[in-house]
Structure formats: C-alpha cells, structure tokens
VOPAGU-2260 file (C-alpha; in pm, 1 decimal, decimal comma):
REM VOPAGU-2260
SITE   aa  ch    i         X         Y         Z
SITE  MET   A    0     254,7    -244,1   -1759,8
SITE  PRO   A    1     187,9     113,4   -1868,5
SITE  ILE   A    2      34,8     352,4   -1621,8
SITE  THR   A    3    -337,2     402,9   -1673,5
SITE  THR   A    4    -491,4     683,6   -1479,1
SITE  ILE   A    5    -839,8     826,3   -1458,1
SITE  VAL   A    6    -897,0    1120,1   -1230,9
SITE  PRO   A    7   -1258,7    1210,7   -1294,5
SITE  VAL   A    8   -1394,9    1510,6   -1108,5
SITE  SER   A    9   -1769,5    1561,0   -1112,6
SITE  GLU   A   10   -1947,7    1894,1   -1113,8
SITE  MET   A   11   -2078,5    1802,1    -770,0
SITE  THR   A   12   -1723,8    1754,2    -644,6
SITE  LYS   A   13   -1621,8    2089,4    -788,8
SITE  SER   A   14   -1910,4    2268,2    -624,3
SITE  LYS   A   15   -1826,7    2113,4    -290,6
SITE  SER   A   16   -1450,3    2160,7    -313,3
SITE  ALA   A   17   -1450,9    2396,4     -17,1
SITE  GLU   A   18   -1631,8    2142,9     201,5
SITE  PRO   A   19   -1430,8    1873,7     382,7
SITE  VAL   A   20   -1483,9    1518,1     266,9
SITE  PRO   A   21   -1706,6    1341,7     521,4
SITE  LEU   A   22   -1543,6    1069,1     729,0
SITE  PRO   A   23   -1645,4     709,5     658,7
SITE  ARG   A   24   -1920,0     566,2     872,6
SITE  GLY   A   25   -1772,5     397,6    1180,6
SITE  CYS   A   26   -1431,3     549,3    1112,3
SITE  THR   A   27   -1164,4     390,9    1334,3
SITE  PHE   A   28    -922,0     679,8    1286,7
SITE  THR   A   29    -924,8    1013,2    1460,9
SITE  GLU   A   30   -1051,7    1279,3    1222,9
SITE  SER   A   31    -714,6    1455,5    1205,4
SITE  ASP   A   32    -532,6    1129,3    1127,9
SITE  TRP   A   33    -781,6    1029,6     858,3
SITE  ARG   A   34    -753,5    1367,7     687,6
SITE  ALA   A   35    -372,8    1349,5     700,7
SITE  LEU   A   36    -369,0    1000,9     544,5
SITE  ALA   A   37    -647,9    1024,4     285,0
SITE  PRO   A   38    -457,1    1227,6      17,4
SITE  PHE   A   39    -190,9     958,2     -35,0
SITE  TRP   A   40    -184,7     671,1    -283,9
SITE  TYR   A   41    -254,7     318,9    -154,2
SITE  PRO   A   42    -293,3     -10,0    -342,9
SITE  VAL   A   43    -639,7    -164,0    -308,0
SITE  ALA   A   44    -616,4    -458,2    -550,9
SITE  PHE   A   45    -399,6    -642,1    -798,1
SITE  SER   A   46    -443,0    -531,7   -1158,6
SITE  HIS   A   47    -558,0    -881,5   -1252,4
SITE  GLU   A   48    -834,3    -866,0    -989,3
SITE  VAL   A   49   -1000,4    -564,8   -1149,9
SITE  THR   A   50   -1205,9    -648,5   -1456,9
SITE  ASN   A   51   -1539,7    -528,4   -1592,5
SITE  LYS   A   52   -1695,0    -690,6   -1285,1
SITE  PRO   A   53   -1708,9    -437,7    -997,3
SITE  TYR   A   54   -1442,8    -505,8    -734,1
SITE  ALA   A   55   -1505,3    -408,2    -370,0
SITE  ALA   A   56   -1226,3    -289,7    -140,6
SITE  THR   A   57   -1195,2     -97,0     183,7
SITE  LEU   A   58    -940,9     180,7     231,2
SITE  LEU   A   59    -913,4     388,2     549,0
SITE  ASP   A   60   -1258,4     254,9     649,1
SITE  GLU   A   61   -1408,9     382,1     323,2
SITE  ARG   A   62   -1582,9     128,0     100,3
SITE  VAL   A   63   -1450,1     161,3    -255,0
SITE  VAL   A   64   -1557,8       3,9    -583,0
SITE  VAL   A   65   -1312,8     -28,4    -873,4
SITE  TYR   A   66   -1388,6    -149,8   -1224,6
SITE  ARG   A   67   -1236,4    -154,6   -1572,0
SITE  LEU   A   68   -1383,9      -0,8   -1885,6
SITE  SER   A   69   -1370,0    -140,5   -2237,6
SITE  ASP   A   70   -1055,2      59,3   -2321,1
SITE  GLY   A   71    -872,9     -88,6   -2021,6
SITE  SER   A   72    -891,6     226,1   -1811,5
SITE  LEU   A   73   -1012,2     225,5   -1452,1
SITE  VAL   A   74   -1282,8     393,1   -1248,7
SITE  ALA   A   75   -1282,0     408,9    -869,1
SITE  ALA   A   76   -1569,6     543,7    -663,6
SITE  ARG   A   77   -1729,2     531,8    -322,8
SITE  ASP   A   78   -1914,8     203,0    -313,0
SITE  ILE   A   79   -2267,0     336,4    -276,6
SITE  CYS   A   80   -2563,0     434,4    -490,3
SITE  TYR   A   81   -2716,9     743,9    -330,9
SITE  HIS   A   82   -3069,7     641,3    -427,9
SITE  ARG   A   83   -3111,6     376,8    -155,3
SITE  GLY   A   84   -2762,0     313,3     -24,6
SITE  VAL   A   85   -2686,9     -15,2    -201,2
SITE  PRO   A   86   -2320,8     -99,4    -275,1
SITE  LEU   A   87   -2243,7     -54,7    -642,6
SITE  SER   A   88   -2006,4    -352,1    -619,7
SITE  MET   A   89   -2320,7    -569,6    -614,5
SITE  GLY   A   90   -2406,1    -446,7    -962,9
SITE  ARG   A   91   -2251,3    -489,9   -1305,4
SITE  VAL   A   92   -2072,3    -292,8   -1576,1
SITE  GLU   A   93   -2237,2    -266,4   -1915,6
SITE  GLY   A   94   -2152,0     -30,0   -2200,4
SITE  ASP   A   95   -1885,7     138,7   -1982,2
SITE  GLU   A   96   -2148,8     226,0   -1721,7
SITE  ILE   A   97   -2190,4      76,2   -1377,7
SITE  ILE   A   98   -2545,7     -35,8   -1302,0
SITE  CYS   A   99   -2691,3     -49,3    -953,0
SITE  LYS   A  100   -2823,0    -392,4    -856,1
SITE  TYR   A  101   -3129,6    -255,1    -674,4
SITE  HIS   A  102   -3310,1     -29,8    -922,0
SITE  GLY   A  103   -3086,5     -36,8   -1229,9
SITE  LEU   A  104   -2960,2     322,0   -1211,7
SITE  ARG   A  105   -2669,7     371,8   -1452,3
SITE  TYR   A  106   -2359,2     586,8   -1396,1
SITE  ASP   A  107   -2096,8     686,6   -1652,4
SITE  ARG   A  108   -1718,1     699,5   -1604,4
SITE  ASN   A  109   -1742,3    1047,7   -1453,6
SITE  GLY   A  110   -1994,7     936,6   -1192,1
SITE  ARG   A  111   -2295,3    1103,3   -1361,1
SITE  CYS   A  112   -2626,3     918,6   -1344,6
SITE  THR   A  113   -2743,4     871,3   -1703,4
SITE  CYS   A  114   -3060,1     668,2   -1659,2
SITE  ILE   A  115   -3331,9     582,2   -1407,6
SITE  PRO   A  116   -3511,8     287,6   -1567,2
SITE  ALA   A  117   -3832,1     348,7   -1371,3
SITE  HIS   A  118   -3853,9     699,1   -1526,2
SITE  PRO   A  119   -3649,7     691,7   -1847,7
SITE  ASN   A  120   -3767,8    1036,4   -1959,5
SITE  GLY   A  121   -3769,9    1201,7   -1617,2
SITE  SER   A  122   -3525,3    1448,5   -1471,1
SITE  ILE   A  123   -3233,0    1314,7   -1266,9
SITE  SER   A  124   -3154,6    1455,1    -922,7
SITE  PRO   A  125   -2805,4    1606,1    -888,3
SITE  LYS   A  126   -2768,2    1390,9    -575,5
SITE  LEU   A  127   -2744,6    1086,8    -801,5
SITE  ARG   A  128   -2375,5    1133,0    -874,5
SITE  LEU   A  129   -2093,8     910,6    -759,0
SITE  ASP   A  130   -1803,1    1022,6    -545,3
SITE  VAL   A  131   -1518,5     931,4    -780,3
SITE  TYR   A  132   -1155,0     891,5    -677,9
SITE  ALA   A  133    -819,0     926,4    -848,4
SITE  VAL   A  134    -702,3     581,6    -959,3
SITE  THR   A  135    -394,9     446,7   -1135,1
SITE  GLU   A  136    -211,3     118,0   -1177,0
SITE  ARG   A  137     155,7      39,0   -1145,7
SITE  TYR   A  138     371,0    -260,6   -1044,8
SITE  GLY   A  139      76,0    -492,5   -1103,3
SITE  LEU   A  140    -132,6    -302,7    -847,7
SITE  VAL   A  141    -431,5     -67,7    -857,0
SITE  TRP   A  142    -375,0     246,2    -647,1
SITE  VAL   A  143    -641,2     486,0    -515,9
SITE  ARG   A  144    -648,8     826,8    -344,0
SITE  LEU   A  145    -954,9     919,9    -140,1
SITE  VAL   A  146    -875,8    1292,4    -140,1
SITE  ASP   A  147    -716,2    1469,0    -435,0
SITE  ASP   A  148    -534,4    1771,1    -294,7
SITE  GLY   A  149    -297,8    1813,2    -588,4
SITE  PRO   A  150     -28,2    1603,0    -758,1
SITE  ARG   A  151     139,8    1335,9    -546,1
SITE  PRO   A  152     390,8    1088,4    -689,0
SITE  LEU   A  153     352,5     716,1    -646,9
SITE  PRO   A  154     629,1     526,0    -467,2
SITE  ALA   A  155     906,5     457,3    -717,2
SITE  MET   A  156    1009,2     109,6    -833,1
SITE  ASP   A  157    1151,2     179,0   -1176,5
SITE  GLU   A  158    1312,5    -164,5   -1202,5
SITE  TRP   A  159     967,1    -319,4   -1241,4
SITE  ASP   A  160     950,5    -195,7   -1601,6
SITE  SER   A  161    1304,9    -302,6   -1692,3
SITE  PRO   A  162    1352,5    -609,1   -1917,1
SITE  ASP   A  163    1663,4    -691,9   -1711,0
SITE  TYR   A  164    1449,8    -786,7   -1412,0
SITE  LEU   A  165    1231,1   -1083,2   -1328,2
SITE  LYS   A  166     898,3    -970,6   -1179,5
SITE  VAL   A  167     732,6   -1163,1    -897,1
SITE  LEU   A  168     395,2   -1070,5    -748,8
SITE  PRO   A  169     322,1   -1265,3    -428,1
SITE  ASP   A  170     -26,8   -1295,8    -286,3
SITE  SER   A  171    -124,9   -1009,8     -58,7
SITE  LEU   A  172    -142,3   -1055,9     316,6
SITE  THR   A  173    -413,3    -920,3     544,5
SITE  ILE   A  174    -304,5    -872,2     903,3
SITE  ASP   A  175    -469,6    -757,4    1224,3
SITE  ALA   A  176    -223,4    -479,0    1289,8
SITE  ALA   A  177    -174,1    -109,8    1221,7
SITE  ALA   A  178      -2,0     -17,4     896,5
SITE  GLY   A  179     248,3     194,9    1088,7
SITE  ARG   A  180     357,7     -97,3    1305,5
SITE  GLN   A  181     398,6    -320,3     998,7
SITE  ILE   A  182     608,8     -69,8     804,7
SITE  GLU   A  183     825,7       3,4    1107,2
SITE  GLY   A  184     891,9    -370,4    1141,0
SITE  PHE   A  185     989,8    -388,8     773,4
SITE  LEU   A  186    1245,8    -111,8     834,5
SITE  ASP   A  187    1385,5    -265,3    1152,9
SITE  VAL   A  188    1733,9    -418,3    1114,4
SITE  SER   A  189    1802,5    -535,0    1469,2
SITE  HIS   A  190    1538,6    -809,0    1478,3
SITE  PHE   A  191    1694,7   -1032,4    1211,1
SITE  ALA   A  192    1885,3   -1250,6    1458,9
SITE  PHE   A  193    1581,2   -1306,9    1678,6
SITE  VAL   A  194    1270,1   -1312,6    1459,0
SITE  HIS   A  195    1401,3   -1460,7    1132,8
SITE  THR   A  196    1583,2   -1759,1    1281,7
SITE  GLU   A  197    1405,8   -2004,3    1049,4
SITE  SER   A  198    1452,3   -1804,3     727,7
SITE  PHE   A  199    1773,7   -1600,7     702,2
SITE  GLY   A  200    1854,9   -1454,1    1045,2
SITE  GLU   A  201    2185,9   -1534,4    1210,9
SITE  PRO   A  202    2150,3   -1569,8    1590,9
SITE  ASP   A  203    2526,1   -1546,1    1637,5
SITE  ASN   A  204    2543,0   -1218,0    1444,2
SITE  PRO   A  205    2309,8    -970,4    1624,3
SITE  VAL   A  206    2531,1    -660,4    1623,9
SITE  VAL   A  207    2394,0    -367,3    1421,2
SITE  PRO   A  208    2662,3    -141,8    1269,3
SITE  ASP   A  209    2592,3     230,3    1254,7
SITE  TYR   A  210    2403,5     339,3     943,9
SITE  PRO   A  211    2299,1     674,7     793,6
SITE  VAL   A  212    1943,0     800,8     753,2
SITE  THR   A  213    1879,6    1079,3     501,1
SITE  LYS   A  214    1560,4    1282,0     472,1
SITE  THR   A  215    1401,2    1304,9     125,3
SITE  ALA   A  216    1109,4    1491,7     -29,4
SITE  THR   A  217     883,3    1186,8      13,3
SITE  GLY   A  218    1023,0    1042,7     336,1
SITE  PHE   A  219    1377,5     922,9     396,8
SITE  THR   A  220    1639,3     663,8     305,2
SITE  ALA   A  221    1838,8     432,9     529,6
SITE  ASP   A  222    2155,0     263,4     403,3
SITE  TYR   A  223    2244,4     -39,3     613,2
SITE  VAL   A  224    2559,7    -244,7     555,8
SITE  SER   A  225    2638,8    -557,4     757,0
SITE  THR   A  226    2769,6    -913,3     729,4
SITE  VAL   A  227    2421,9   -1065,0     772,8
SITE  SER   A  228    2358,6   -1265,8     458,3
SITE  ASN   A  229    2024,9   -1238,9     280,5
SITE  TYR   A  230    2046,6   -1598,3     162,4
SITE  SER   A  231    1810,2   -1845,0     323,7
SITE  HIS   A  232    1980,4   -2094,0     555,8
SITE  GLU   A  233    1992,6   -2364,5     289,9
SITE  TYR   A  234    2194,8   -2133,0      65,0
SITE  LYS   A  235    2420,3   -1964,2     321,5
SITE  HIS   A  236    2714,5   -2159,0     179,5
SITE  LEU   A  237    2694,2   -1937,8    -131,2
SITE  ASN   A  238    2787,7   -1630,1      72,9
SITE  PRO   A  239    3135,4   -1509,6     -37,0
SITE  PRO   A  240    3378,4   -1481,5     258,3
SITE  GLY   A  241    3390,0   -1125,9     389,3
SITE  PHE   A  242    3106,9   -1005,0     163,7
SITE  LEU   A  243    2924,3    -700,5     300,8
SITE  TRP   A  244    2549,6    -698,2     244,4
SITE  ARG   A  245    2397,2    -361,8     166,2
SITE  ARG   A  246    2027,8    -304,2     234,5
SITE  HIS   A  247    1902,6      27,7     103,4
SITE  PHE   A  248    1561,4     139,7     230,1
SITE  GLU   A  249    1357,3     410,6      56,4
SITE  VAL   A  250    1056,2     522,6     258,2
SITE  TYR   A  251     755,0     686,2      95,8
SITE  LEU   A  252     539,8     823,5     372,9
SITE  PRO   A  253     306,0     727,8     510,0
SITE  PHE   A  254     309,3     349,2     458,6
SITE  THR   A  255     523,8     232,9     168,3
SITE  ALA   A  256     889,5     133,3     176,3
SITE  LYS   A  257    1117,8      -9,1     -90,1
SITE  LEU   A  258    1409,0    -233,2       8,2
SITE  THR   A  259    1699,8    -295,5    -229,2
SITE  VAL   A  260    1934,2    -577,1    -130,0
SITE  PHE   A  261    2268,9    -585,6    -309,3
SITE  PHE   A  262    2377,3    -944,1    -375,7
SITE  PRO   A  263    2718,4   -1074,6    -490,8
SITE  GLU   A  264    2813,8   -1023,8    -857,6
SITE  GLN   A  265    2602,1    -709,1    -901,0
SITE  GLY   A  266    2278,7    -886,7    -815,5
SITE  GLN   A  267    1994,3    -666,7    -694,1
SITE  LEU   A  268    1669,0    -763,7    -525,3
SITE  HIS   A  269    1395,9    -499,4    -495,8
SITE  ILE   A  270    1100,3    -541,1    -260,3
SITE  LEU   A  271     819,0    -286,9    -240,7
SITE  ASN   A  272     628,0    -314,5      87,7
SITE  ALA   A  273     302,8    -123,0      36,1
SITE  ALA   A  274      84,0    -134,8     345,9
SITE  SER   A  275    -274,8     -41,6     265,8
SITE  PRO   A  276    -475,6      47,1     579,1
SITE  ILE   A  277    -816,5    -117,4     563,9
SITE  SER   A  278    -886,3      34,0     904,4
SITE  ALA   A  279    -679,9     164,6    1193,4
SITE  ARG   A  280    -582,0    -186,0    1301,8
SITE  LYS   A  281    -627,3    -396,5     989,3
SITE  THR   A  282    -388,7    -380,9     695,0
SITE  ARG   A  283    -354,3    -543,5     353,4
SITE  ILE   A  284       7,5    -575,4     244,1
SITE  PHE   A  285     113,3    -584,0    -121,8
SITE  VAL   A  286     472,9    -683,1    -200,0
SITE  PRO   A  287     587,3    -659,1    -564,5
SITE  ILE   A  288     936,3    -808,3    -602,0
SITE  CYS   A  289    1186,9    -798,3    -887,3
SITE  ARG   A  290    1546,4    -917,7    -927,4
SITE  ASN   A  291    1815,3    -917,7   -1195,7
SITE  PHE   A  292    1965,1   -1258,2   -1107,8
SITE  ASP   A  293    1845,4   -1621,4   -1102,7
SITE  LYS   A  294    1588,2   -1524,1   -1361,9
SITE  ASP   A  295    1545,8   -1886,7   -1469,2
SITE  ALA   A  296    1502,6   -2020,0   -1116,2
SITE  PRO   A  297    1156,9   -2144,9   -1010,0
SITE  ILE   A  298     942,7   -1854,3    -891,0
SITE  GLN   A  299     775,0   -2071,1    -627,7
SITE  ALA   A  300    1094,3   -2074,8    -421,0
SITE  THR   A  301    1086,7   -1693,9    -407,8
SITE  LEU   A  302     718,2   -1694,1    -313,9
SITE  ASP   A  303     776,7   -1948,7     -36,7
SITE  PHE   A  304    1073,7   -1759,4     107,1
SITE  ASN   A  305     889,3   -1426,8      96,0
SITE  HIS   A  306     588,5   -1582,8     270,9
SITE  GLN   A  307     811,1   -1731,3     539,6
SITE  VAL   A  308     986,4   -1402,7     615,3
SITE  PHE   A  309     660,6   -1206,7     631,5
SITE  ALA   A  310     494,2   -1474,0     845,6
SITE  GLU   A  311     776,4   -1442,3    1097,9
SITE  ASP   A  312     726,3   -1065,4    1108,3
SITE  ILE   A  313     347,7   -1082,7    1130,8
SITE  ALA   A  314     363,0   -1314,9    1431,0
SITE  ILE   A  315     535,3   -1029,7    1615,6
SITE  VAL   A  316     353,2    -728,3    1472,7
SITE  GLU   A  317       6,1    -864,9    1548,6
SITE  GLN   A  318     101,4    -895,1    1917,0
SITE  GLN   A  319     254,6    -549,6    1967,5
SITE  PHE   A  320     105,6    -326,2    2232,2
SITE  PRO   A  321      -6,2     -55,2    2210,9
SITE  GLU   A  322    -159,1    -167,7    1883,2
SITE  ASP   A  323    -123,0     180,9    1737,6
SITE  LEU   A  324     221,1     313,8    1655,9
SITE  PRO   A  325     325,1     571,9    1918,3
SITE  ILE   A  326     428,9     890,6    1740,5
SITE  ASP   A  327     549,7    1053,2    2061,6
SITE  LEU   A  328     915,1     952,3    2080,7
SITE  HIS   A  329     895,3     955,1    2459,3
SITE  ALA   A  330     627,3     683,9    2462,4
SITE  GLU   A  331     872,5     397,4    2399,1
SITE  ALA   A  332    1244,9     347,7    2456,3
SITE  HIS   A  333    1494,7     360,2    2168,3
SITE  PHE   A  334    1855,3     262,5    2100,1
SITE  PRO   A  335    2092,0     354,2    1813,0
SITE  ALA   A  336    1979,4      68,1    1586,2
SITE  ASP   A  337    1632,1     227,5    1586,0
SITE  ARG   A  338    1751,2     519,2    1374,9
SITE  SER   A  339    1513,5     435,2    1086,9
SITE  SER   A  340    1223,2     381,5    1325,8
SITE  ILE   A  341    1279,1     721,2    1483,4
SITE  ALA   A  342    1292,0     885,7    1138,9
SITE  PHE   A  343     968,4     707,5    1043,3
SITE  ARG   A  344     782,4     829,4    1350,6
SITE  ARG   A  345     909,7    1181,9    1302,5
SITE  GLY   A  346     801,8    1174,7     938,8
SITE  LEU   A  347     449,3    1067,8    1032,6
SITE  ALA   A  348     432,7    1345,3    1290,4
SITE  GLU   A  349     529,4    1596,8    1022,1
SITE  LEU   A  350     236,4    1473,8     812,0
SITE  GLY   A  351      11,4    1583,6    1095,5
SITE  LEU   A  352     -64,8    1249,2    1257,1
SITE  GLY   A  353    -151,2    1243,5    1625,3
SITE  ARG   A  354     122,9    1211,0    1883,0
SITE  ASN   A  355     -17,9     898,7    2045,9
SITE  TYR   A  356    -238,2     737,6    1783,9
SITE  THR   A  357    -208,5     654,9    1420,1
SITE  ALA   A  358    -270,2     369,3    1185,1
C-alpha cells in the first residue's frame, strides 16, 4: 500500500507554535514523559478500519478521531468540537468535511470550521478550529503523531512492499500493561525456555549465548544466534541438525521493534511489534508479519501461532511489578542475557523519560 500522508497545520496552530501542547485531561503520564513520547509515530488503527465514518482512538490519553476523504487520504484530529465539547467521532463525514453530531458544525480537511448551520451567514469564531495531527499509513496501519516537532521516520519494514513476501496482519491485542514492559518482553531472549513451553520454547535449552547490541540513529539492534528453533513443537522435526537460528532485532524508540528470524534455505520471517500506548498502563499492540517462504500455506496457522506466542507473553507482562518500566538501571537486577533490555532502558532515558516511571 502506498504511503498517504496529510500533515495539515492550521493558522491557529501556527500562531500558538511557541505554546506547549496542553496535556490530555486525566493524563496518566508525568508531564515530562508525555512530552518526550508525543512527537513519535504510533499506530492507532488498521487501514481497513478507517473509512469515511469517523474512527475513535486513544493515544497517550488523548482522544483522537481519524477519517478518510474521498481521494483516499486521511485526516486525524483531536476528538472534540470546541463549540460544546462533543466528540467528533459521533458525527459523520460528508463532502470531505466532518460534521459535529450536536449542532452540525462542519470542518474541512485543515480543521477550519466552514459552516454553523444555526447562523449560515454569521461570522465564525477562530476558536472553532480543530487540532489536527500528522497522519500516515504504512504496513496496513494508520499512524499518528500528537506533536509535530520536525521530520521523524516511521519504523522500517521494507519487506512489506515486496512481491516476494506474503503479508499477514493479525488482529491487534489490547493489554493492561505499560508499552515499555511489553516491548522489553518482546526483546527478551532468555525467557523462551520458560514462558513459551507450549509454543516453541525448549526447556532443555535455556542457555543464552553472548550477542552484540549496536546503537543506531533510531534506537539499536541486537543480533542473537542460538540453537533454539523457531518452529512450533509440532514442526520441530523440520529443524536441520546443527542449524543456528539468527534473530535480528531492530528497535525504533520508544515502542516499536522489528524482529527478523532467519529460517533454513534462506527463509526470512519479519515481525513488527508496534506498541501503541493508550495510557500509561494500557497498550494496543499491532503486529504486521511477512515471510518469503510457505507462501501457499494456510494463513490461519500463522495467526494461531502468533496469538499463542503473544498470549504466553501477555500472561507474564500483565503481572509484572512495578507496572511501569524502571528506567533507573539500579532499580532491578540484570545479567548478561539482558543486554538488549539494558540498551532499551538507556535509550528511553536518553529520550528524556523519567528515571523511575514511564509507559
């Protein structure tokens, strides 16, 4: 799917550029953490969920409405009409304008109020302008930024657009856990033998070989090679004797990580774990997957296996305490296999997140 991006900036936004964006009502983040996280891209919906009917989502405690115009492009805005505070997601889209359910006020793609039906010839207050957000779509997902502080790249998954790969888009998962805890669990390589015993983990193979972690402009990479097969237990017999499984992690701070698993015979499986923080302790997880092998195999088997693996992880992550990921490296103990976890926490600290609290 081609990238479609609308980054409308209203005159009101321009005039207030020097003022900080107000925090969402009832914000569950500290102010410093919210401001550090808000400029990044997060998925808020699947592309197929966003039509010309307004779609409501919550990102970093902010209520967001997303909708599609007649040319296929997207608009994202704060989900509120400033006349009487009604969510715009209750309304409808007509003639490429979103219409408030309460009094019929109409707003164009740039967030400008174009009509007040009760006074069609009257002047329109400058307060009647939407807070619009940068929005784009990629990998079958709609991504939004709450604060536009300059260009920021989306996490990369170039294989998604390659005809050599089969694309699979599992249902999203909503969990009662911090995004940081979920991503750290996705990066963890020493829990396979203990948490994934029903899916692919090998209880008799718990040793974690040393692996390198390399800092990048957007986060870091971790390159882990071991004998732990990525086949599910029913297919372990397909594992070639002595085959070394390479798992290459690419982390895009704050809360997205791509895993590439190298299978026998040049097979590659790519999994993008994009954790979208609804609030400080509630997260929606989107997981686009693509592979260049078994392209004729039933997709349902992949969906079932993916669900099983994530369910095993979620059962742990939702019970972790403290619920918020400790950024202070002295707050929890570490051992050498935690190299990626340590790099992740350091990376979040460099973004400006608090030492003891972050989503």
